[in-house]
C-alpha positions in Angstrom: 0.1 0.1 0.0 1.4 3.5 -0.9 1.4 6.0 1.7 1.3 9.7 1.5 4.9 11.0 1.5 5.9 13.6 3.9 8.6 14.5 1.5 8.0 16.5 -1.7 9.8 16.9 -5.0 9.1 20.7 -5.1 12.4 21.5 -4.0 14.3 19.3 -6.4 15.3 20.9 -9.8 16.6 19.0 -12.6 15.6 15.9 -14.7 13.8 12.8 -13.4 15.2 9.4 -14.6 13.4 6.0 -14.7 14.7 3.4 -12.1 12.8 0.1 -11.2 12.0 -1.0 -7.7 11.0 -4.5 -7.3 9.9 -4.4 -11.1 7.9 -1.3 -10.8 9.0 1.8 -12.9 9.8 5.0 -10.5 10.7 8.6 -11.9 13.3 9.8 -9.4 15.4 13.0 -9.5 18.8 12.3 -11.3 21.8 12.3 -9.0 20.0 12.8 -5.8 20.3 10.4 -2.9 18.5 7.2 -3.5 17.2 6.6 0.0 15.7 10.2 0.2 14.2 9.8 -3.2 12.5 6.6 -2.5 10.9 8.3 0.5 9.9 11.3 -1.5 8.3 8.8 -4.2 6.2 7.6 -1.3 7.6 4.4 -0.4 6.9 3.9 3.4 9.3 0.9 3.6 12.1 -0.6 1.3 12.8 -3.8 3.3 11.6 -6.2 6.0 13.5 -7.3 9.2 15.0 -10.6 8.8 14.1 -11.5 12.4 10.5 -10.3 12.8 9.5 -9.4 9.2 8.7 -6.0 10.5 8.9 -3.2 7.8 11.9 -1.2 7.7 12.9 2.2 6.0 15.6 4.6 5.8 16.5 6.0 9.2 19.8 7.8 9.7 20.6 8.8 6.1 24.4 8.7 6.7 25.2 5.0 6.5 25.3 4.1 10.3 22.0 2.1 10.6 21.6 -0.2 7.7 17.8 0.1 7.6 17.9 1.1 3.8 19.5 -2.0 2.6 18.5 -2.8 -1.0 20.0 -5.0 -3.8 21.3 -3.1 -6.8 22.7 -5.2 -9.6 22.9 -8.3 -7.3 25.0 -6.4 -4.6 23.4 -5.5 -1.2 24.0 -1.7 -0.7 22.9 1.0 1.6 20.3 3.3 -0.3 21.6 6.4 1.6 25.1 5.8 0.1 23.9 5.7 -3.5 23.0 8.2 -6.1 20.0 8.0 -8.5 21.0 7.0 -11.9 18.9 6.4 -15.0 18.3 2.6 -15.3 19.0 1.4 -11.7 17.4 -2.0 -11.0 16.5 -2.1 -7.3 15.2 -4.9 -5.5 14.2 -5.6 -2.1 17.0 -7.5 -0.2 15.6 -11.3 0.3 15.7 -12.5 3.8 16.3 -15.8 5.1 13.0 -17.7 5.3 11.3 -15.8 2.7 10.2 -12.9 5.0 
C-alpha cells in the first residue's frame, strides 16, 4: 500500500530518470540520494527485518544504521550511500526464510 509521502519533489530541480524498484518503474531525480528519493516517491518501507518481518525504512541517512539496505545489480547496498542514476534496477533484499 502506498502512503502519502512527507517529502516533496518541489524543492528538487533537474531531470527525472527512470529506475525500477521490485519491477515497478519510478521517476526519481537524477543524481539525488537514492534513500531520500525513494521516501519522496512515497515508499513507506523498502525492506523487511530478517528477524520479525517488520517493515523497515531509511532512518539515519548517513550509512550508520543499515535500515535502507537494497539490492542493486545483485549487490546489497545502503540506499543512503547511492546516487540515483537512470536505469538502476533496485530489488528488496531477500531475507532468510522468505520474510
